[in-house]
C-alpha positions in Angstrom: 0.2 0.0 0.1 3.0 2.3 0.8 4.4 1.8 -3.0 0.9 2.1 -4.3 0.7 5.6 -2.7 4.3 6.2 -3.9 3.0 6.1 -7.4 0.2 8.7 -6.7 0.4 11.5 -9.5 -2.1 14.2 -9.0 -2.6 14.8 -13.0 -3.3 11.2 -13.4 -6.1 11.4 -10.4 -7.4 14.8 -12.1 -7.5 12.7 -15.6 -8.9 9.7 -14.3 -11.7 11.4 -11.7 -13.0 12.8 -14.8 -13.9 9.4 -15.9 -15.3 8.5 -12.7 -12.0 6.4 -11.8 -10.7 7.7 -8.0 -6.8 6.6 -8.4 -3.9 8.6 -9.3 -1.5 5.5 -10.5 -0.2 5.4 -13.7 -1.5 2.3 -15.2 1.7 1.3 -17.0 3.7 1.9 -13.3 0.8 -0.4 -11.9 1.2 -3.0 -14.3 5.2 -3.0 -13.8 4.6 -3.3 -9.9 2.3 -6.8 -10.9 5.0 -8.2 -13.4 7.3 -7.8 -10.1 5.0 -9.4 -7.8 3.7 -11.9 -10.1 0.7 -14.1 -9.3 0.1 -14.0 -5.7 -3.5 -15.0 -5.0 -3.8 -14.1 -1.2 -2.3 -11.1 -1.4 -4.6 -10.3 -4.3 -7.8 -10.9 -2.1 -6.2 -8.6 1.1 -5.8 -5.8 -1.8 -9.2 -6.4 -3.1 -10.4 -5.8 0.6 -9.0 -2.7 0.9 -11.7 -1.0 -0.7 -8.7 1.2 -2.2 -9.0 1.5 -6.1 -5.5 1.2 -7.1 -4.9 -1.8 -4.6 -8.1 -3.3 -6.0 -6.6 -3.0 -9.8 -3.4 -4.4 -8.9 -5.5 -7.3 -7.3 -7.0 -8.0 -10.4 -3.9 -8.1 -12.0 -2.0 -10.6 -9.8 -4.9 -12.6 -8.9 -5.4 -16.3 -10.1 -8.9 -16.0 -12.0 -10.0 -19.3 -12.0 -9.8 -19.6 -8.3 -12.7 -17.5 -7.8 -16.3 -19.3 -6.9 -19.2 -17.8 -8.3 -20.4 -16.2 -5.4 -17.4 -14.8 -4.8 -17.2 -12.8 -8.3 -20.7 -11.9 -7.8 -19.8 -9.8 -4.5 -16.7 -8.6 -6.1 -18.9 -7.1 -9.1 -21.3 -5.3 -6.6 -17.8 -4.2 -5.0 -16.4 -2.7 -7.8 -17.6 1.0 -7.9 -15.3 2.5 -10.7 -15.4 1.8 -14.1 -11.9 0.9 -14.2 -11.9 -1.9 -11.4 -15.4 -3.1 -13.1 -14.0 -3.4 -16.6 -10.6 -5.1 -15.3 -12.3 -7.4 -13.4 -15.1 -8.5 -16.0 -12.4 -8.6 -18.5 -9.3 -10.0 -17.0 -10.7 -12.2 -14.1 -14.6 -13.1 -14.7 -13.9 -14.1 -18.6 -11.0 -16.7 -17.6 -13.1 -18.1 -14.8 -15.5 -21.4 -15.2 -18.4 -19.6 -13.9 -18.7 -17.2 -16.7 -21.2 -18.3 -18.8 -23.4 -19.0 -15.4 -23.0 -15.6 -14.3 -23.5 -14.1 -17.6 -27.6 -14.5 -18.1 -28.0 -13.9 -14.1 -26.0 -10.4 -14.6 -28.0 -9.8 -17.6 -31.1 -9.7 -16.0 -30.1 -7.6 -12.5 -31.9 -4.6 -12.0 -28.8 -3.0 -11.1 -27.7 -1.7 -14.6 -24.0 -1.6 -13.9 -24.4 -5.0 -12.9 -26.2 -5.7 -16.2 -23.6 -4.1 -18.2 -21.2 -6.6 -17.2 -23.4 -9.7 -18.5 -23.9 -7.9 -21.9 -20.0 -7.8 -21.6 -20.0 -11.1 -21.5 -22.4 -11.9 -23.7 -20.6 -9.6 -26.5 -17.5 -12.0 -25.7 -19.8 -15.0 -26.9 -20.9 -13.2 -29.7 -17.4 -13.0 -30.9 -15.9 -15.9 -29.9 -18.5 -18.8 -29.0 -22.0 -17.9 -30.7 -23.5 -21.3 -30.8 -26.7 -21.2 -28.7 -27.0 -17.8 -28.7 -30.3 -16.4 -30.2 -28.8 -13.5 -31.9 -32.1 -12.0 -33.3 -33.6 -12.0 -29.6 -30.3 -10.3 -28.6 -31.4 -7.4 -31.3 -35.2 -7.6 -30.1 -34.1 -6.4 -26.4 -31.3 -4.2 -27.9 -33.6 -2.3 -30.2 -36.5 -1.8 -27.5 -34.2 -1.0 -24.5 -30.9 0.6 -25.8 -32.2 3.7 -26.0 -33.5 4.3 -22.6 -31.0 2.4 -21.0 -28.3 4.2 -18.1 -24.9 4.8 -19.7 -22.9 1.9 -18.5 -25.6 -0.3 -19.6 -26.4 1.7 -23.0 -22.4 1.2 -23.8 -22.4 -2.4 -23.4 -25.7 -3.0 -25.1 -24.2 -0.9 -28.4 -21.2 -2.9 -28.2 -22.8 -6.2 -28.4 -24.8 -4.6 -31.4 -21.9 -3.8 -33.2 -20.2 -7.1 -32.5 -23.1 -9.0 -33.6 -23.3 -6.8 -37.2 -19.4 -7.3 -37.6 -19.1 -10.9 -36.7 -22.5 -12.3 -38.2 -23.4 -11.2 -42.0 -26.9 -12.4 -41.7 -28.0 -10.1 -39.1 -25.8 -7.0 -40.3 -28.6 -5.3 -41.8 -30.7 -5.5 -39.0 -27.9 -4.5 -37.0 -27.0 -1.0 -39.2 -30.6 -0.5 -39.3 -31.3 -0.7 -35.4 -28.2 1.9 -35.0 -29.4 4.2 -37.7 -32.8 4.8 -35.8 -31.9 4.7 -32.4 -28.7 6.9 -33.1 -27.4 5.7 -29.8 -23.7 7.6 -29.4 -24.2 9.1 -32.9 -22.3 12.3 -31.6 -19.9 10.7 -29.3 -16.5 12.8 -29.6 -13.9 10.4 -31.2 -10.0 11.5 -31.5 -8.4 11.2 -34.7 -7.4 7.9 -36.2 -10.0 6.2 -33.5 -13.1 4.4 -35.0 -16.5 6.0 -33.3 -18.3 3.6 -31.1 -21.7 4.8 -33.1 -22.7 1.2 -34.3 -22.8 2.0 -38.2 -19.6 3.5 -38.3 -18.3 0.7 -36.1 -19.4 -2.3 -37.6 -18.7 -0.6 -41.5 -15.3 0.2 -40.7 -14.4 -3.2 -38.7 -16.1 -5.1 -41.8 -14.1 -3.1 -44.4 -11.1 -4.0 -42.4 -12.0 -7.8 -42.8 -12.1 -7.6 -46.1 -8.8 -5.6 -46.9 -7.3 -8.9 -44.8 -8.7 -11.4 -47.0 
């Protein structure tokens, strides 16, 4: 904890806090610290219990993802108050855990929109890597009905799923593009030069173009 405190940078905190993340540790330095510590499951659990955001991020880098039980992951997700902790928990830990598929539908149906966004993130992963057994048309029905009015974090996750369906599944592409055009979610999102807009029709079109270029 003393070492993490020593990595605190007020300018980094200022930038992070604009995105809802209450820490000031440079993530490259945090990753270097994690690399030095290597995997330490017990230390990871103790760091998580501090409820300090930088410590939680470090915990997620040095933990053993497959060592967590289902209920433990559910509790951790509900304790992940900040966007970065939530994002790393889902992507670095839950996706590698054997309980991920069991948690996916449970979280997607959760009344807490931040928890539901984790369920959608896991669904997006399946859309891209293991779509067998998913009802993509039904997913598009839900997105069409609920994305426009969803809270920000949940809306972002549903939009990612919409784009992934359009990118990966040509048979659903026209409908995915149509839903994106009509709902106009993230249409005016500010995008840096050289980056792809998160507006689904632009995102889908650009990624499909790149796929064709690689062929």
